[in-house]
VOTORKE-598395 format. One line per 3 residues: for each residue x, y negated, z negated of N, C-alpha, C. Coordinates in pm, 1 decimal, m for minus. Atoms other than C-alpha are relative to their C-alpha. Layout:
# residues N
X/Y/Z/X/Y/Z/X/Y/Z  ...
# end
This chain:
# residues 110
m144.0/6.8/20.8/m1091.7/m2234.9/2092.9/40.0/104.0/m105.0  m50.1/m98.5/94.4/m900.4/m1953.5/1922.4/94.2/m69.5/m97.7  m84.5/61.7/101.6/m733.4/m2047.6/1594.1/63.3/108.1/m84.7
m69.7/m89.1/91.0/m476.6/m1871.0/1379.6/66.9/m84.6/m107.3  m72.0/64.0/108.8/m334.0/m1967.2/1041.4/100.0/100.9/m51.3  m107.3/m93.7/31.9/m5.3/m1815.6/934.1/82.9/m45.8/m119.1
m77.0/42.6/116.2/99.1/m1900.7/578.2/107.9/101.5/m38.4  m113.4/m82.2/42.5/434.4/m1768.5/453.3/m6.6/19.6/m151.5  3.3/m31.1/143.3/459.2/m1596.6/113.3/105.1/m81.5/m74.6
m96.6/77.2/78.6/643.3/m1773.3/m171.3/142.9/54.0/10.2  m134.1/m57.6/m10.3/936.8/m1529.8/m141.1/59.6/m18.8/139.1  m45.2/10.8/m137.9/956.8/m1587.9/233.4/10.8/135.0/69.2
m11.2/m135.4/m55.4/940.9/m1210.2/287.6/m113.5/36.1/94.7  117.7/m37.1/m78.6/596.0/m1206.3/451.1/m69.4/m123.1/54.9  84.1/103.0/m58.4/370.7/m1409.9/672.3/m135.4/63.1/26.7
135.7/m48.0/m24.5/m4.5/m1359.0/670.1/m52.7/m67.9/126.0  62.6/52.6/m120.4/m180.3/m1401.8/1001.7/m150.6/15.4/m18.4  145.6/m3.6/8.8/m546.9/m1493.6/975.0/m50.5/m44.5/135.8
37.1/27.3/m138.3/m677.1/m1467.5/1327.2/m149.2/m1.7/22.1  138.3/12.0/m42.6/m1004.2/m1556.6/1488.3/m10.7/81.9/128.4  12.1/m86.1/m117.8/m1106.4/m1281.7/1730.1/m137.3/61.2/7.4
126.8/m70.1/m16.5/m1397.9/m1075.6/1859.2/18.6/142.9/m48.4  m6.3/m136.0/52.5/m1460.2/m751.5/1667.7/m27.7/99.4/112.1  13.3/m101.8/m103.7/m1418.7/m446.3/1890.6/m80.8/121.0/m45.0
73.1/m115.7/52.3/m1595.3/m197.2/1661.9/m71.3/m38.5/m128.5  66.0/20.6/128.1/m1810.2/m163.6/1353.0/m126.4/m82.4/9.8  128.5/71.1/2.6/m2121.2/m351.9/1244.2/7.0/m141.9/56.7
m14.4/136.0/m54.1/m1979.5/m685.2/1363.5/47.7/0.1/145.2  m47.5/m12.0/m137.5/m1886.3/m558.6/1712.1/m61.4/m107.8/88.0  44.8/103.3/m92.5/m1906.2/m836.5/1967.7/m11.2/m138.6/m60.1
8.7/131.5/63.4/m1904.5/m1120.5/1712.6/139.0/m49.0/m39.3  m127.7/57.4/42.4/m1625.0/m1358.7/1615.9/21.8/24.7/m147.9  m34.8/m33.6/137.4/m1446.0/m1258.9/1296.9/139.6/m51.9/m32.9
m134.7/23.3/49.7/m1145.2/m1346.1/1082.4/60.5/136.4/m27.2  m67.5/m125.2/29.9/m888.1/m1067.7/1056.0/139.2/m30.9/m52.9  m129.6/21.6/63.3/m576.5/m1045.3/838.1/100.4/104.5/48.2
m112.7/m89.8/m25.0/m242.9/m897.1/943.0/122.3/m62.1/m67.0  m121.8/45.1/67.9/104.0/m923.3/791.3/122.6/23.3/87.4  m130.2/m14.3/m64.2/448.2/m982.0/938.6/106.6/2.2/m108.5
m113.0/2.7/92.1/777.7/m913.4/766.2/90.4/m118.9/34.9  m90.0/114.7/m19.9/1067.4/m1161.6/747.9/62.6/m0.5/139.1  m55.2/m9.0/m135.4/1191.4/m1037.0/1086.9/m104.3/m30.6/107.4
106.2/34.7/m93.7/858.4/m1130.0/1245.9/m74.2/119.5/58.4  68.3/m120.1/m48.1/740.1/m770.3/1299.3/m132.2/17.2/m73.8  128.2/m27.7/64.4/374.7/m691.6/1233.9/12.1/133.2/m72.5
m13.6/m119.6/82.9/374.7/m441.8/947.1/m135.1/47.8/m53.7  131.7/m37.4/51.6/1.9/m434.0/866.0/m106.7/m75.0/77.5  118.5/62.0/m60.6/m330.2/m499.8/1039.0/m121.2/54.1/m74.0
121.4/m40.2/72.4/m651.5/m494.1/836.8/m109.0/30.6/101.6  104.2/m41.3/m94.0/m912.1/m300.9/1030.3/m139.6/m6.3/m59.8  130.8/m16.9/61.4/m1193.6/m285.2/777.3/m64.2/m125.9/m55.2
61.9/112.2/71.9/m1241.8/m623.7/615.6/m7.6/m126.5/82.6  21.0/118.7/m80.9/m1297.2/m855.0/905.9/m120.8/m74.9/m54.5  106.7/82.6/54.8/m1512.8/m1141.4/785.4/m62.6/m79.7/114.1
63.2/80.0/m105.2/m1771.1/m1318.3/1004.6/62.3/m139.0/9.1  m69.7/125.6/m26.7/m1614.8/m1625.8/1161.0/m72.7/m120.2/m57.5  76.8/117.0/44.2/m1897.3/m1858.9/1056.7/1.9/m19.3/m151.5
m6.0/16.1/145.0/m1842.0/m1795.2/683.1/118.5/m87.4/m39.3  m106.8/86.3/49.8/m1628.2/m2032.5/478.1/102.2/83.9/m74.8  m107.3/m79.1/58.5/m1301.8/m1852.0/404.1/121.1/m88.7/m24.1
m118.9/75.8/38.3/m1000.6/m1998.3/225.0/104.7/100.7/m43.9  m102.6/m97.5/34.8/m666.8/m1827.2/170.0/124.6/m65.3/m53.3  m125.2/48.2/60.0/m342.8/m1859.1/m20.5/77.1/119.4/m55.2
m85.4/m97.7/67.4/m50.5/m1658.0/m152.9/7.1/m36.3/m147.0  m29.1/29.8/139.4/m3.0/m1622.7/m525.8/149.9/17.5/m23.4  m143.6/m2.8/29.4/336.0/m1628.4/m699.3/57.9/140.9/3.0
m45.4/m139.5/m5.5/352.8/m1245.5/m687.0/m4.8/55.9/141.6  7.1/m39.5/m141.1/335.9/m1237.1/m304.6/m123.3/84.1/32.5  127.8/m59.9/m35.5/m26.3/m1123.0/m303.7/m76.8/m103.2/81.3
73.7/89.7/m87.3/m241.6/m1272.2/m28.5/m148.3/8.5/m31.8  139.9/8.5/40.7/m589.6/m1387.8/m129.8/m82.3/m69.8/108.2  98.9/67.7/m83.7/m889.3/m1472.1/89.6/m125.3/m14.1/m84.9
121.3/26.7/76.9/m1185.4/m1634.2/m84.3/m109.9/m40.6/96.8  117.4/29.7/m80.7/m1524.3/m1633.7/88.7/m98.9/m72.1/m90.2  85.0/77.8/89.7/m1719.8/m1914.0/m74.3/m148.5/23.6/25.0
141.4/m27.6/m27.0/m2046.5/m1809.5/92.6/m52.3/112.9/m87.3  42.9/m113.2/82.5/m2058.9/m1483.3/m101.6/78.8/7.6/m131.0  m83.4/9.5/120.2/m1809.7/m1582.1/m376.0/76.1/129.8/m24.6
m74.7/m124.2/1.5/m1585.8/m1285.8/m299.7/145.9/m27.9/34.2  m143.1/6.0/m31.8/m1206.0/m1257.5/m307.4/45.1/135.8/50.6  m68.6/m119.7/m47.1/m1013.3/m1003.5/m106.1/148.0/m27.4/m21.3
m141.2/17.5/33.9/m654.4/m951.8/m221.0/80.4/110.2/67.3  m91.4/m95.3/m60.8/m376.7/m784.9/m20.3/129.4/m0.4/m79.0  m121.0/m14.3/80.9/m76.2/m650.7/m207.5/84.0/113.7/57.1
m90.0/m103.6/m47.3/229.2/m453.9/m100.0/37.7/90.7/m115.5  m34.9/m98.8/100.8/276.6/m134.9/m300.1/90.6/105.7/59.7  m87.8/m107.8/m44.7/475.7/185.0/m269.3/m47.4/65.6/129.2
55.3/m64.3/m119.6/243.3/316.1/2.7/m37.0/m100.6/108.0  29.5/102.5/m99.5/226.0/m7.9/200.1/m101.8/m100.7/m51.3  97.8/102.6/35.5/m27.5/m288.5/205.3/m133.6/64.3/m33.2
134.4/m43.7/35.4/m360.3/m234.0/34.2/m82.5/m122.6/m32.9  88.7/111.4/33.3/m660.7/m451.6/m24.3/m91.8/41.8/m112.2  95.9/m22.3/107.4/m889.1/m486.3/m321.1/m87.7/m123.6/m8.8
92.3/111.5/18.2/m1172.2/m712.0/m427.0/15.8/m53.6/m140.9  m20.3/63.1/129.5/m1150.4/m959.0/m712.5/m91.7/m120.5/m13.4  69.1/125.0/28.0/m1322.3/m1249.2/m876.4/104.5/m109.3/m14.4
m92.8/110.6/20.0/m1168.4/m1592.6/m901.2/22.9/m11.4/m150.0  m38.0/2.9/140.9/m991.0/m1564.6/m1236.6/129.7/m78.9/m12.7  m126.8/70.1/21.1/m674.1/m1705.1/m1386.6/109.2/49.1/93.5
m101.2/m53.1/m89.4/m475.7/m1480.2/m1151.7/m7.2/m58.8/140.2  17.4/54.7/m134.5/m612.5/m1648.3/m839.5/89.5/m122.5/20.8  m78.9/120.4/m28.3/m398.0/m1910.4/m668.3/m79.1/m126.7/m32.8
66.4/125.2/40.0/m475.4/m2260.5/m795.9/m76.5/m63.0/116.2  64.9/63.4/m114.4/m561.4/m2379.3/m445.9/m136.2/63.4/33.3  128.9/m63.4/m24.8/m849.7/m2127.7/m428.8/m101.3/m25.3/m110.4
90.2/20.5/112.9/m993.5/m2198.8/m771.7/m93.1/m118.8/21.8  83.7/119.8/m21.1/m1121.8/m2538.0/m661.5/m120.5/28.1/87.4  112.3/m32.1/m86.9/m1346.5/m2374.7/m398.8/m105.6/83.8/m70.7
93.3/m89.7/69.0/m1511.8/m2145.7/m653.9/m90.3/m74.1/m98.7  79.8/75.6/97.2/m1667.8/m2424.7/m859.0/m123.8/m56.5/61.9
# end
């Protein structure tokens, strides 16, 4: 069964789509992965992450923070990926679970 989760940002300006799909390229080609994309308030897809698909079998948790940054926490490898909208569009970075992380993700890092 295919599953998607689509949480809306606190401002209501964005919706993150975390989809379960089969990777078409890269080292995970042919396997089920999670992939993040973003929609704007009008429902148009404005970003699709091509590089950071995570294996479907890993435990991933996600949440928006109060600054409209979207966080995915992989508890298997204790890694956070953070998406943020900047002047040049959406970008991703890696982070640790710190005080900046959404409260709902901090509980999974203990």
